[in-house]
Residue frames relative to the residue before (quaternion, step in Angstrom):
aa qw qx qy qz dx dy dz
X 1.0000 0.0000 0.0000 0.0000 0.00 0.00 0.00
X 0.3961 -0.7277 0.5015 0.2493 3.63 -0.75 0.96
X 0.1955 -0.7613 0.6073 0.1153 3.53 -1.20 0.55
X 0.5088 -0.6420 0.4649 0.3360 3.59 -1.04 0.68
X 0.5988 -0.5566 0.4125 0.4018 3.58 -1.15 0.45
X 0.4596 -0.7193 0.4518 0.2595 3.59 -0.92 0.85
X 0.8063 0.1377 -0.0449 0.5734 3.59 1.18 -0.44
X 0.6507 -0.4949 0.3982 0.4161 3.54 -1.30 0.25
X 0.6308 0.5471 -0.3288 0.4412 3.59 1.06 -0.74
X 0.7029 0.4478 -0.2604 0.4874 3.61 1.08 -0.67
X 0.5423 0.6370 -0.3819 0.3928 3.58 1.30 -0.25
X 0.0681 0.8013 -0.5919 0.0545 3.58 -0.88 0.91
X 0.3594 -0.6754 0.5981 0.2387 3.53 -1.24 0.56
X 0.4553 -0.7250 0.4501 0.2540 3.56 -0.67 1.11
X 0.5987 -0.5582 0.4265 0.3848 3.58 -1.14 0.58
X 0.7954 0.3155 -0.2409 0.4580 3.55 -1.06 0.79
X 0.5281 0.6524 -0.4134 0.3528 3.59 1.18 -0.39
X 0.6700 0.5050 -0.3160 0.4431 3.59 0.79 -0.96
X 0.6621 0.5098 -0.3128 0.4515 3.60 0.86 -0.93
X 0.6539 0.5120 -0.3169 0.4581 3.59 0.93 -0.87
X 0.6922 0.4760 -0.2834 0.4626 3.57 0.90 -0.89
X 0.6037 0.5411 -0.3578 0.4634 3.60 1.05 -0.66
X 0.6460 0.5194 -0.3253 0.4551 3.60 0.94 -0.83
X 0.6735 0.4795 -0.2958 0.4785 3.59 0.93 -0.88
X 0.6430 0.5198 -0.3186 0.4635 3.58 0.95 -0.86
X 0.6753 0.4967 -0.2897 0.4619 3.57 0.91 -0.92
X 0.6560 0.4883 -0.3017 0.4902 3.59 1.21 -0.48
X 0.6324 -0.5891 0.3129 0.3939 3.58 1.28 0.11
X 0.4763 0.6712 -0.4497 0.3469 3.58 1.20 0.16
X 0.3683 -0.6444 0.6144 0.2675 3.54 -1.21 0.65
X 0.1867 -0.7941 0.5732 0.0775 3.57 -0.84 0.96
X 0.0295 0.8046 -0.5833 0.1074 3.51 -0.42 1.33
X 0.2459 -0.7388 0.6115 0.1406 3.55 -0.84 1.01
X 0.0516 -0.7563 0.6516 0.0298 3.57 -0.99 0.89
X 0.0567 0.8426 -0.5220 0.1195 3.54 -0.56 1.17
X 0.3262 -0.6890 0.6148 0.2021 3.51 -1.12 0.81
X 0.0166 -0.7864 0.6175 -0.0051 3.57 -0.94 0.88
X 0.0075 0.8591 -0.5115 0.0191 3.61 0.64 1.10
X 0.5321 0.6370 -0.4205 0.3664 3.61 1.15 -0.36
X 0.5657 0.5656 -0.3912 0.4550 3.59 1.18 -0.42
X 0.6784 0.4710 -0.2888 0.4843 3.60 0.88 -0.93
X 0.6822 0.4881 -0.2784 0.4677 3.59 1.08 -0.71
X 0.4723 -0.7064 0.4189 0.3200 3.58 1.26 -0.23
X 0.5639 0.6058 -0.3925 0.4012 3.60 1.24 0.28
X 0.7469 0.1958 -0.1600 0.6151 3.57 1.34 0.06
X 0.3612 -0.7221 0.5354 0.2478 3.59 -1.11 0.51
X 0.5939 -0.5676 0.4395 0.3633 3.51 -1.20 0.59
X 0.6139 0.5710 -0.3434 0.4232 3.61 1.06 -0.75
X 0.6619 0.4856 -0.3146 0.4766 3.60 0.95 -0.82
X 0.6373 0.5129 -0.3295 0.4715 3.60 0.94 -0.83
X 0.6811 0.4801 -0.2977 0.4658 3.59 0.88 -0.89
X 0.6111 0.5279 -0.3552 0.4708 3.63 1.09 -0.58
X 0.6277 0.5167 -0.3305 0.4794 3.60 1.04 -0.74
X 0.6706 0.4929 -0.2972 0.4681 3.56 0.95 -0.86
X 0.6115 0.5325 -0.3485 0.4702 3.59 1.07 -0.67
X 0.6306 0.5159 -0.3316 0.4756 3.59 1.03 -0.75
X 0.6383 0.5177 -0.3303 0.4642 3.60 0.96 -0.82
X 0.6754 0.4981 -0.3011 0.4529 3.60 0.86 -0.95
X 0.6850 0.4824 -0.2829 0.4670 3.59 1.03 -0.75
X 0.7482 0.4331 -0.2055 0.4587 3.59 1.10 -0.69
X 0.7814 0.2937 -0.1224 0.5368 3.56 1.14 -0.63
X 0.5164 -0.6506 0.4527 0.3242 3.61 -1.14 0.50
X 0.1901 0.8046 -0.5328 0.1809 3.58 0.72 1.10
X 0.3841 -0.7141 0.5394 0.2272 3.54 -1.15 0.66
X 0.8082 -0.0590 0.1171 0.5742 3.55 1.02 -0.77
X 0.1364 -0.7308 0.6563 0.1291 3.54 -1.33 0.43
X 0.1095 -0.7794 0.6163 0.0261 3.55 -0.78 1.11
X 0.1088 -0.8362 0.5372 -0.0181 3.56 -0.72 1.14
X 0.1565 -0.7158 0.6701 0.1192 3.52 -1.19 0.74
X 0.1839 -0.8026 0.5630 0.0714 3.56 -0.65 1.15
X 0.5080 0.6734 -0.4031 0.3550 3.60 1.28 0.09
X 0.3709 -0.6579 0.5970 0.2705 3.52 -1.39 0.17
X 0.7206 -0.4441 0.2979 0.4414 3.60 -1.23 0.28
X 0.6475 0.5532 -0.3241 0.4118 3.59 0.95 -0.87
X 0.5997 0.5847 -0.3543 0.4158 3.61 1.19 -0.45
X 0.2037 -0.8350 0.4865 0.1569 3.58 1.28 -0.42
X 0.2612 0.7735 -0.5289 0.2320 3.57 0.90 0.94
X 0.5416 -0.6248 0.4576 0.3269 3.57 -1.27 0.33
X 0.6476 0.5506 -0.3232 0.4160 3.59 1.22 -0.29
X 0.6027 0.5771 -0.3695 0.4087 3.61 1.17 -0.34
X 0.4136 -0.6805 0.5448 0.2627 3.55 -0.76 1.07
X 0.4971 -0.0320 -0.8665 -0.0321 1.73 -2.13 1.30
X 0.4681 0.6377 -0.4845 0.3734 3.63 1.15 0.14
X 0.5023 -0.7204 0.4052 0.2540 3.59 -1.05 0.71
X 0.2916 0.8180 -0.4734 0.1473 3.61 1.23 0.07
X 0.6947 0.4703 -0.2904 0.4603 3.61 0.82 -0.92
X 0.6671 0.5102 -0.3060 0.4484 3.58 1.10 -0.60
X 0.7680 0.3803 -0.1984 0.4756 3.59 1.02 -0.72
X 0.5438 0.5840 -0.4231 0.4291 3.61 1.24 -0.07
X 0.7164 0.4542 -0.3089 0.4302 3.55 -1.26 0.26
X 0.7956 -0.2832 0.2016 0.4960 3.57 -1.27 -0.30
X 0.5574 -0.6312 0.4308 0.3244 3.54 -1.02 0.85
X 0.0302 -0.7544 0.6556 0.0122 3.51 -1.09 0.85
X 0.4714 -0.6509 0.5113 0.3043 3.55 -1.16 0.54
X 0.3379 -0.7756 0.4876 0.2159 3.62 -0.32 1.16
X 0.6134 0.5576 -0.3639 0.4248 3.60 1.09 -0.53
X 0.7187 0.3752 -0.2353 0.5360 3.59 1.25 -0.38
X 0.6010 0.5703 -0.3444 0.4416 3.58 1.31 0.01
X 0.1696 -0.7712 0.6084 0.0794 3.52 -1.21 0.62
X 0.2134 -0.7423 0.6231 0.1235 3.55 -0.95 0.96
X 0.0921 -0.7816 0.6168 0.0116 3.55 -0.71 1.15
X 0.2077 0.7880 -0.5606 0.1470 3.56 -0.83 0.94
X 0.4126 -0.7151 0.5124 0.2363 3.52 -1.32 0.17
X 0.7003 0.4029 -0.2585 0.5296 3.58 1.27 0.19
X 0.6525 -0.5207 0.3807 0.3977 3.54 -1.26 0.44
X 0.6157 0.5653 -0.3538 0.4198 3.61 1.01 -0.73
X 0.6236 0.5395 -0.3366 0.4546 3.59 1.06 -0.71
X 0.6748 0.4994 -0.2908 0.4591 3.55 0.89 -0.98
X 0.6723 0.4938 -0.3000 0.4627 3.58 0.92 -0.87
X 0.6329 0.5176 -0.3363 0.4674 3.62 1.00 -0.75
X 0.6487 0.5168 -0.3121 0.4634 3.57 0.96 -0.85
X 0.6486 0.5097 -0.3158 0.4688 3.58 0.93 -0.88
X 0.6685 0.5144 -0.2977 0.4471 3.58 0.91 -0.96
X 0.6922 0.4570 -0.2704 0.4888 3.59 1.11 -0.66
X 0.5256 -0.6533 0.4006 0.3694 3.61 1.25 -0.21
X 0.4778 0.6775 -0.4253 0.3631 3.59 1.27 0.35
X 0.5157 -0.5265 0.5424 0.4032 3.52 -1.34 0.16
X 0.2128 -0.7997 0.5517 0.1037 3.59 -1.12 0.58
X 0.1000 -0.7687 0.6313 0.0253 3.52 -1.12 0.87
X 0.1844 -0.7685 0.6048 0.0978 3.55 -0.83 1.02
X 0.2195 -0.7052 0.6585 0.1442 3.54 -0.85 1.03
X 0.2003 -0.8475 0.4889 0.0509 3.52 -0.14 1.40
X 0.0791 -0.8059 0.5867 -0.0086 3.53 -0.41 1.31
X 0.6005 -0.6124 0.3421 0.3838 3.57 1.25 0.39
X 0.2922 0.7522 -0.5377 0.2442 3.59 1.12 0.54
X 0.4247 -0.7367 0.4741 0.2284 3.56 -1.05 0.70
X 0.4580 0.6834 -0.4681 0.3225 3.62 1.18 0.06
X 0.4867 -0.6821 0.4569 0.2985 3.61 -0.95 0.81
X 0.3205 -0.7120 0.5930 0.1967 3.53 -1.24 0.61
X 0.4176 -0.7097 0.4997 0.2689 3.62 -0.68 0.99
X 0.7804 0.0602 -0.0154 0.6222 3.58 1.13 -0.75
X 0.5041 -0.6357 0.4903 0.3184 3.54 -1.13 0.64
X 0.4575 -0.6500 0.5207 0.3116 3.59 -1.06 0.65
X 0.6522 -0.4864 0.3886 0.4325 3.56 -1.27 0.13
X 0.7825 -0.0854 0.0360 0.6157 3.56 1.15 -0.59
X 0.2659 -0.7121 0.6248 0.1786 3.54 -1.36 0.40
X 0.0325 -0.7818 0.6225 -0.0118 3.53 -1.04 0.86
X 0.4960 -0.6667 0.4727 0.2935 3.57 -1.28 0.21
X 0.8007 0.1485 -0.0597 0.5773 3.58 1.18 -0.52
X 0.6153 -0.5266 0.4221 0.4074 3.55 -1.26 0.26
X 0.5768 0.5782 -0.3730 0.4402 3.60 1.14 -0.56
X 0.6557 0.4862 -0.3026 0.4921 3.59 1.00 -0.82
X 0.6129 0.5379 -0.3467 0.4635 3.58 1.05 -0.71
X 0.6444 0.5213 -0.3205 0.4585 3.59 0.95 -0.87
X 0.6265 0.5334 -0.3366 0.4579 3.60 0.97 -0.83
X 0.6656 0.5025 -0.2974 0.4647 3.59 0.89 -0.96
X 0.6624 0.5116 -0.3046 0.4546 3.58 0.91 -0.93
X 0.6715 0.4924 -0.3005 0.4651 3.59 0.89 -0.89
X 0.6488 0.4987 -0.3148 0.4808 3.61 0.99 -0.78
X 0.6316 0.5278 -0.3238 0.4666 3.59 1.00 -0.81
X 0.6679 0.4986 -0.3041 0.4613 3.57 0.88 -0.92
X 0.6253 0.5283 -0.3379 0.4645 3.60 1.01 -0.76
X 0.6452 0.5086 -0.3159 0.4746 3.61 0.99 -0.82
X 0.6621 0.5028 -0.3082 0.4623 3.60 0.93 -0.88
X 0.6410 0.5180 -0.3157 0.4702 3.59 1.00 -0.84
X 0.6444 0.5209 -0.3093 0.4666 3.56 1.00 -0.89
X 0.6575 0.4985 -0.3114 0.4714 3.59 0.95 -0.83
X 0.6283 0.5332 -0.3340 0.4576 3.60 1.03 -0.77
X 0.6709 0.5135 -0.2950 0.4464 3.58 0.96 -0.87
X 0.7171 0.4398 -0.2439 0.4825 3.57 1.13 -0.60
X 0.5240 0.6172 -0.4262 0.4036 3.59 1.20 0.31
């Protein structure tokens, strides 16, 4: 089971992430991070450290927004993935043209619940998936390729209507 970095010093952006996001951003996609941060509610992480990590992401990557759930499962909030609250709050987006990319079952379920296509970046975790994603990839770069190809197909279908 993966664990979040314990400190800003241990936080890193994986190789290839920036390039993949630049390609999606340049293609006109809004890039929104949706993240559960239950360690804040559990008292094993501070909100300040999480926000410092998010500030680093915003400064380093072409992100439009970061939406955070600081609750734990026991809080039963609507924003904690696998519920779709973080995906459907804020400015309206067309879920049929949106894609939820994640590496955990909660990401895939939240995307499905919001009506988005789903991409699992498969790091070989052993947790079960309640539903299969639309596709599985090994890297965010592969996810970007799939998303761009999907969008081209959707645009082509729109033009032929």
